[in-house]
C-alpha positions as CSV (number, residue, x, y, z in Angstrom):
1,M,136.7,52.7,84.6
2,K,134.3,55.9,82.5
3,L,131.5,54.4,84.6
4,K,133.2,55.3,87.7
5,Y,133.6,58.9,86.9
6,I,130.2,59.0,85.9
7,G,128.7,57.6,89.0
8,H,131.1,60.2,90.7
9,F,129.7,62.8,88.7
10,F,125.7,62.4,88.8
11,G,126.8,62.1,92.8
12,W,128.5,65.0,93.3
13,L,125.4,67.1,91.0
14,L,122.8,65.5,93.2
15,L,124.4,66.6,96.2
16,G,124.9,70.2,94.8
17,G,121.1,69.4,93.8
18,N,120.4,68.6,97.5
19,A,122.7,71.8,98.8
20,L,120.9,74.0,96.9
21,L,117.6,73.0,97.9
22,A,118.7,73.0,101.7
23,A,119.6,76.4,101.3
24,L,116.4,77.7,99.3
25,M,114.5,75.8,102.2
26,L,116.3,77.5,105.1
27,L,116.1,80.2,103.3
28,C,111.9,80.1,103.3
29,A,112.2,79.1,107.3
30,Y,113.6,82.2,108.0
31,S,112.3,85.0,105.9
32,P,109.7,86.1,108.7
33,Y,112.8,87.7,109.5
34,I,113.2,90.2,106.5
35,D,111.3,93.1,106.2
36,P,109.1,93.4,103.5
37,T,108.6,96.8,102.8
38,E,112.8,96.7,101.7
39,H,112.7,92.8,100.4
40,P,108.7,91.7,99.6
41,V,109.9,89.3,97.1
42,L,112.5,87.6,99.3
43,S,109.8,88.8,102.6
44,C,107.1,86.1,100.8
45,T,109.5,82.9,100.0
46,G,107.9,81.0,103.3
47,L,105.3,80.5,101.2
48,A,107.5,78.5,99.5
49,F,108.1,76.6,102.4
50,P,106.6,73.4,102.0
51,I,107.8,72.6,98.8
52,F,111.6,72.7,99.9
53,L,110.8,71.0,102.8
54,L,109.4,67.8,100.7
55,L,112.0,67.7,98.4
56,N,114.7,67.9,101.2
57,I,112.9,64.6,102.5
58,L,112.6,62.6,99.5
59,F,116.5,63.6,99.3
60,L,117.4,62.3,102.9
61,L,115.0,59.0,102.1
62,F,116.9,58.9,98.7
63,W,120.6,59.2,101.2
64,L,119.7,56.5,103.6
65,L,119.0,54.4,101.1
66,F,122.3,54.4,98.9
67,Y,124.5,57.0,100.6
68,R,123.7,57.5,104.3
69,K,126.8,59.5,104.8
70,Y,125.1,62.8,102.4
71,A,122.5,62.4,104.3
72,L,123.9,64.3,107.3
73,L,123.2,67.3,104.7
74,S,119.5,66.9,104.7
75,L,118.9,65.9,108.2
76,I,121.3,69.3,109.9
77,S,119.1,71.5,107.7
78,M,115.8,70.3,108.7
79,V,117.3,70.5,112.4
80,A,117.9,73.7,111.9
81,C,114.5,74.6,110.6
82,A,112.6,72.1,113.0
83,G,110.7,74.9,114.8
84,Q,109.4,76.6,111.1
85,I,108.3,72.3,110.6
86,R,106.7,72.4,114.1
87,D,104.9,76.0,113.0
88,Y,103.7,74.3,110.1
89,I,102.7,70.8,110.7
90,P,101.9,70.9,114.5
91,I,101.3,67.0,115.8
92,N,99.5,67.3,119.1
93,T,97.2,65.3,121.2
94,P,93.5,65.7,121.6
95,T,92.1,66.5,125.0
96,K,89.5,64.1,125.3
97,E,87.6,66.3,128.3
98,I,88.0,70.3,128.4
99,P,88.3,71.3,131.4
100,D,84.7,72.9,132.8
101,D,86.7,76.9,133.5
102,A,87.5,76.8,129.6
103,F,85.9,78.7,127.2
104,K,85.4,78.7,123.5
105,I,86.5,81.1,120.8
106,L,85.8,81.0,117.2
107,S,87.1,83.1,114.2
108,Y,85.8,83.3,111.3
109,N,86.2,85.4,108.2
110,V,82.3,84.7,106.9
111,M,82.9,86.4,103.1
112,A,79.5,88.4,104.0
113,Y,77.7,86.0,105.8
114,D,76.5,84.9,102.2
115,H,74.2,87.8,102.8
116,D,71.8,87.1,99.5
117,K,70.5,83.9,101.4
118,P,68.4,85.1,104.5
119,H,67.8,83.1,107.7
120,K,64.7,81.7,107.7
121,A,63.2,79.2,110.0
122,D,62.8,76.9,107.0
123,A,65.7,77.5,104.9
124,P,68.1,78.6,107.6
125,N,71.8,81.1,106.5
126,E,74.2,78.3,106.3
127,V,76.8,80.4,107.9
128,V,74.3,82.2,110.4
129,N,73.0,78.5,111.3
130,Y,76.8,77.1,111.5
131,L,77.3,80.2,114.3
132,A,74.5,79.6,116.3
133,N,74.8,76.2,116.8
134,S,79.2,76.2,117.4
135,N,78.7,76.7,121.6
136,A,81.4,79.2,121.0
137,D,81.4,81.5,124.3
138,I,83.4,84.4,122.0
139,I,82.7,84.2,117.6
140,C,84.5,86.7,116.2
141,T,84.4,87.3,112.4
142,Q,85.5,89.3,109.7
143,E,84.3,90.1,105.9
144,A,81.0,90.7,107.8
145,I,79.1,92.5,105.9
146,L,75.2,93.2,106.5
147,N,72.7,94.8,104.7
148,K,71.3,97.5,106.8
149,S,67.7,97.3,105.9
150,N,65.5,95.0,106.7
151,N,64.7,93.8,102.9
152,S,63.4,90.0,103.0
153,K,65.3,89.0,99.8
154,F,69.1,89.8,101.9
155,L,70.6,88.5,105.0
156,N,70.6,91.3,107.3
157,E,71.8,92.7,110.9
158,Q,68.7,92.7,112.8
159,S,68.4,88.3,111.4
160,V,71.7,88.0,112.2
161,K,71.2,89.3,115.6
162,D,68.3,87.5,115.9
163,A,69.4,83.9,115.0
164,L,72.7,84.8,117.7
165,S,70.5,85.6,120.7
166,V,72.0,83.5,122.7
167,Y,74.8,86.4,123.0
168,P,73.6,88.9,124.9
169,Y,76.7,91.6,123.9
170,H,77.5,92.3,120.6
171,T,79.7,94.5,118.6
172,H,79.8,95.5,115.4
173,H,81.7,97.8,112.8
174,Q,81.2,98.4,109.4
175,E,82.9,100.7,106.6
176,S,82.3,100.8,102.7
177,N,83.3,96.9,101.8
178,N,84.7,95.5,105.3
179,G,82.9,94.5,108.8
180,W,83.8,92.8,112.0
181,D,81.8,91.7,114.2
182,C,82.2,90.2,118.3
183,F,79.6,88.0,119.8
184,S,79.9,87.1,123.2
185,R,78.7,86.0,126.3
186,Y,81.2,88.0,128.2
187,P,80.4,91.7,128.9
188,I,82.1,94.0,126.0
189,L,83.3,96.9,127.8
190,S,85.0,98.6,124.7
191,A,85.1,98.0,121.4
192,K,87.6,100.4,119.0
193,K,89.7,100.2,115.6
194,I,93.7,99.9,115.7
195,N,95.4,102.5,113.8
196,Y,96.9,101.6,110.7
197,T,97.0,102.3,106.7
198,S,94.5,100.9,104.6
199,K,92.1,100.7,102.4
200,S,89.6,98.1,103.2
201,N,91.6,96.4,106.0
202,G,91.6,96.3,109.5
203,S,92.0,95.5,113.5
204,M,89.6,95.6,115.8
205,A,90.5,95.6,119.5
206,Y,87.4,94.7,122.1
207,E,87.8,94.4,126.2
208,I,85.7,91.9,127.6
209,L,85.1,90.9,131.1
210,L,86.2,87.3,131.8
211,G,85.4,86.9,135.2
212,T,87.7,89.2,137.5
213,D,89.4,90.2,134.4
214,T,89.6,92.4,131.2
215,L,90.6,90.3,128.0
216,L,92.0,92.0,124.8
217,L,90.8,90.8,121.8
218,I,92.4,91.7,118.4
219,N,89.9,90.9,115.6
220,N,92.1,91.1,112.2
221,H,91.7,91.1,108.9
222,L,95.0,92.4,107.5
223,E,95.6,93.5,104.0
224,S,94.2,91.1,101.5
225,N,96.1,89.6,98.3
226,K,93.6,91.8,96.3
227,L,93.3,88.3,93.5
228,T,90.7,88.5,91.8
229,T,88.1,85.3,90.9
230,D,90.3,85.3,87.4
231,D,93.4,85.4,89.2
232,K,92.4,82.6,91.3
233,E,91.2,80.8,88.5
234,I,94.6,81.6,86.2
235,Y,96.2,79.9,89.2
236,H,94.2,77.5,89.6
237,D,94.5,76.2,85.5
238,M,98.6,77.2,85.9
239,I,98.6,74.2,89.0
240,V,96.2,71.6,86.7
241,A,98.3,72.4,83.3
242,P,101.3,73.6,83.9
243,E,102.5,74.7,80.9
244,K,105.4,76.7,80.2
245,E,104.1,80.4,79.0
246,K,101.1,80.0,80.8
247,V,103.2,79.5,84.2
248,K,105.6,82.2,83.5
249,N,102.9,84.9,82.7
250,A,100.4,84.0,85.9
251,S,103.6,83.8,88.0
252,R,104.7,87.4,87.2
253,L,100.9,88.3,87.7
254,L,100.5,86.6,91.3
255,L,104.0,87.9,92.6
256,G,103.3,91.2,91.8
257,K,99.9,91.4,93.8
258,I,101.6,88.7,97.0
259,T,104.3,91.3,97.6
260,D,102.4,94.3,97.2
261,A,100.0,93.7,100.4
262,A,103.4,91.9,102.2
263,A,104.5,95.3,101.9
264,I,101.2,96.7,103.3
265,R,100.8,94.0,105.9
266,G,104.0,94.3,106.9
267,P,103.5,98.1,108.8
268,Q,100.0,96.7,109.9
269,A,101.8,94.4,111.5
270,D,104.1,96.2,113.4
271,S,101.0,98.4,114.8
272,I,99.5,95.6,116.1
273,A,102.1,94.1,117.8
274,K,102.9,97.7,118.9
275,F,99.8,97.8,121.1
276,I,100.3,94.8,122.5
277,R,103.1,96.0,123.9
278,E,101.4,98.6,124.8
279,T,98.1,97.3,126.4
280,P,98.0,97.0,130.5
281,H,95.5,94.0,130.1
282,R,97.8,90.8,131.5
283,Y,95.1,88.6,129.1
284,I,95.4,88.7,125.7
285,V,94.1,86.6,122.5
286,V,94.2,87.9,118.6
287,C,92.4,86.4,116.0
288,G,91.3,86.3,112.9
289,D,92.4,85.7,108.6
290,F,95.8,87.3,108.4
291,N,96.5,86.6,105.2
292,D,99.6,85.4,105.8
293,S,100.8,81.9,106.6
294,P,102.4,80.8,110.0
295,I,106.3,80.9,108.4
296,S,105.3,84.8,107.5
297,Y,106.6,88.2,108.8
298,A,103.1,89.3,110.1
299,H,102.6,86.0,112.1
300,R,106.1,86.6,113.6
301,V,105.8,90.0,114.5
302,I,102.2,89.9,116.2
303,S,103.1,86.7,117.8
304,A,106.8,87.9,119.3
305,Q,104.7,88.1,122.6
306,L,102.1,85.2,122.5
307,N,101.4,81.7,121.2
308,D,99.9,80.1,118.8
309,A,96.8,77.9,119.7
310,F,97.1,75.3,116.3
311,V,100.8,75.1,117.4
312,S,100.5,74.6,121.1
313,S,97.1,71.9,120.3
314,G,96.3,71.2,116.5
315,N,97.2,68.9,114.4
316,G,98.6,68.7,110.9
317,L,98.3,71.8,108.1
318,G,95.5,73.0,109.8
319,I,94.7,75.0,105.7
320,S,92.1,77.4,106.5
321,Y,91.6,79.0,102.4
322,N,90.1,76.5,100.7
323,R,89.4,77.9,96.8
324,N,91.3,77.8,93.7
325,G,94.1,75.4,95.3
326,F,95.4,78.5,97.1
327,Y,95.6,75.9,100.4
328,F,97.5,77.6,103.3
329,R,96.2,78.8,107.1
330,I,96.0,82.0,106.7
331,D,93.7,82.2,109.5
332,H,95.2,81.9,113.5
333,I,94.1,82.4,117.2
334,L,97.2,83.5,119.3
335,N,97.2,83.9,122.9
336,S,99.3,85.3,125.7
337,N,101.1,82.9,127.8
338,N,98.6,82.9,131.0
339,F,95.9,80.3,128.5
340,E,96.4,76.6,128.3
341,T,94.4,76.2,124.8
342,Y,92.5,72.5,123.9
343,N,91.5,71.0,120.7
344,C,92.4,74.2,117.8
345,T,90.3,73.0,115.0
346,V,90.6,74.3,111.8
347,D,86.8,73.3,110.9
348,K,86.5,71.7,107.7
349,S,82.7,70.9,108.4
350,I,81.4,74.3,106.2
351,K,81.9,75.5,103.1
352,A,79.8,78.7,102.3
353,S,83.1,81.1,102.7
354,D,86.4,80.7,101.2
355,H,87.7,80.2,104.5
356,Y,86.9,77.5,107.2
357,P,86.5,78.8,110.8
358,I,89.0,78.0,113.3
359,W,88.0,77.5,117.1
360,C,89.8,76.2,120.2
361,Y,89.2,76.3,124.1
362,L,91.4,78.5,126.3
363,K,91.7,78.1,129.6
364,K,93.0,81.0,132.2
365,Q,96.3,79.4,134.5
């Protein structure tokens, strides 16, 4: 009899744990609706969504094996965040034949083009060489910091332009510690920075002549989390060897920096969304380094009138940041509803930057 009561006790304990995890998963899933300036910590819980999703999947499998009735709890909670699950891990069938009238757009945080390595015929700069051979019709880069001089020891602006001479239209905007490039096969009619508060990040809006229509293209590098190399090493060590005191100290340090950056990104995202709402242009593409996952306030607000190209035509997690165990998709391509997207890809063939490039094909409907 006692064993029976003990079994019931552990059963209810497991069910209670399952309920708590389901509630936390729902909090993470709907955290993009929390204002990061008012509640920065809660707004960042979306970063933990895959962890709680995995735990709920494990509970679901456990109940299906031992007590199917209780599986409903995990199943219902997962149905309630089905949209967020698709946003995080989309599954699509790749298109084998891209339409002839589709164009390819590529976005890449180039980490200053690895500028201490000049581009030469016998020793090409890896980033520049990748872009030159990408066959993209439009390229947007972030952290496009280039040397203005002609010192042959370093990569400079002219050598990048020469290497990408296949693109007749180019605009470069550089500030003290950041830069934005747009290379295009189509005429760039205008380029201006979107006005919002940031010390070193920003967004450029381009008007590009696409046939008889004008495309609004916004190239973003939203507020960075400002994690230093030491911070990233601390995080990596915490993951590899999760000692109690180490986890406690590292978590406090990292959470402070991440939430501070999220509180700044919120108003930046609001400014970009306002710019999109007020534009007269029908065709819109927004790309770049958002420094935020698909389940975030910034992504939700900016994509309010747009589709996520990776969700529409990509596959899997699409992790675009590749250093120190920070495995998230923080680089995005968004498009207006009048585009069809094909084969959106986070390209892991190059590791010269701390980001992978993301590209896709788009066709006007």
